[in-house]
C-alpha positions in Angstrom: -7.8 152.4 60.6 -4.4 151.1 61.4 -2.0 153.8 62.6 1.7 153.3 61.6 4.5 153.7 64.0 5.5 157.3 64.6 8.6 158.0 62.5 10.7 159.2 65.5 14.0 158.4 63.8 13.1 160.5 60.7 12.1 163.4 63.0 15.4 163.0 64.9 17.4 163.1 61.7 15.5 166.2 60.5 16.3 167.9 63.8 20.0 167.0 63.4 20.1 168.4 60.0 18.4 171.6 61.1 20.9 171.9 64.0 23.8 171.4 61.5 23.0 174.7 59.8 23.7 176.9 62.8 26.7 174.8 63.6 28.0 175.3 60.1 27.5 179.0 60.5 29.5 179.1 63.7 32.3 177.1 62.1 32.3 179.5 59.1 32.6 182.5 61.5 35.4 180.8 63.3 37.1 180.0 60.0 36.9 183.6 58.9 38.4 184.8 62.1 41.3 182.2 62.4 44.4 182.9 60.3 45.2 179.1 60.3 41.8 178.2 59.0 41.9 181.0 56.5 45.2 180.1 55.1 45.3 176.3 55.2 41.7 175.1 55.5 39.5 177.6 53.6 42.0 179.1 51.1 43.2 176.1 49.0 39.7 174.7 48.4 38.4 178.2 47.6 41.2 178.8 45.1 40.7 175.4 43.5 36.9 176.1 43.2 37.5 179.5 41.8 40.0 178.1 39.2 37.6 175.3 38.1 34.7 177.7 37.9 36.5 180.4 36.0 38.1 177.8 33.6 34.6 176.4 32.9 33.1 179.8 32.3 36.0 180.8 30.0 35.6 177.6 27.9 31.9 178.1 27.6 32.5 181.7 26.3 35.1 180.4 23.9 38.3 181.7 25.5 41.1 179.1 25.6 44.3 179.4 27.6 43.4 182.6 29.3 45.3 183.1 32.6 43.1 183.0 35.7 44.1 185.3 38.5 43.8 183.8 42.0 41.3 185.3 44.5 42.7 187.7 47.1 43.0 186.3 50.6 39.8 187.9 52.0 37.6 186.6 49.1 39.3 183.2 49.3 38.6 183.0 53.0 34.9 184.0 52.5 34.4 181.5 49.6 36.3 178.8 51.5 34.1 179.4 54.6 31.0 179.1 52.5 32.3 175.9 50.9 33.1 174.5 54.4 29.7 175.4 55.7 28.0 173.7 52.7 30.2 170.7 53.1 29.2 170.3 56.7 25.5 170.5 55.9 26.0 168.1 53.0 28.0 165.7 55.2 25.3 165.7 58.0 22.7 165.1 55.4 24.7 162.2 53.9 25.2 160.8 57.4 21.5 160.9 58.0 20.8 159.1 54.8 23.4 156.5 55.7 21.9 156.0 59.1 18.4 155.7 57.8 19.6 153.1 55.2 21.4 151.2 57.9 18.3 151.2 60.1 16.1 150.0 57.2 18.6 147.3 56.4 18.6 146.1 60.0 14.8 146.1 60.1 14.7 144.2 56.8 17.2 141.6 58.1 15.2 141.2 61.3 12.0 140.6 59.4 13.8 138.1 57.1 15.2 136.2 60.1 11.7 136.1 61.7 10.2 134.7 58.4 13.0 132.2 58.1 12.5 130.9 61.6 8.8 130.7 61.0 9.3 128.8 57.8 11.7 126.4 59.6 9.2 125.9 62.3 6.4 125.1 59.8 8.7 122.7 58.0 9.4 120.9 61.2 5.7 120.7 61.9 5.0 119.3 58.5 7.7 116.7 58.9 6.3 115.6 62.3 2.8 115.4 60.8 4.1 113.3 57.9 5.7 111.0 60.4 2.4 110.8 62.3 0.5 110.1 59.1 2.9 107.3 58.2 2.6 105.8 61.6 -1.1 105.9 61.5 -1.1 104.4 58.0 1.1 101.5 59.2 -1.3 100.9 62.1 -4.3 101.0 59.8 -2.7 98.4 57.5 -1.8 96.2 60.4 -5.4 96.4 61.7 -6.8 95.6 58.2 -4.5 92.6 58.0 -5.6 91.4 61.5 -9.2 92.0 60.5 -8.8 90.0 57.3 -7.1 87.1 59.2 -9.9 87.1 61.8 -12.7 87.1 59.2 -10.9 84.4 57.1 -10.3 82.0 60.0 -12.8 79.2 60.5 -15.4 79.7 63.2 -15.6 77.2 66.0 
């Protein structure tokens, strides 16, 4: 039974993703505590998300043109912190996928380069063998010609 290589890169990526969740939780806690984060980082995306979500729900229920009240600052900070945390986990996951794709592309290119060099080497060997066969063929024709001359010449 042939054992494949241990997928250390995949294990490392999984570890990074698992570590990103507590990191996201710490960033969310910091975002909730900081007035700057609450007002400028968490608030606007939360208000936009709330507006889009409520607008979609209103349209599904058949209400058109109903005014949507914005979230209060505390609810917006909470929703914004949740969105930020999810964005961090999603970003780390996307980065892991990109890195895995990049690694696979590099491995594939390396294999293609090896196959290409092997093919070129084999083509060079075939060319050398063709040259050797042509040389041997010419020598054989020369020997046959000499043999015919020797057998055709009168014996003394």
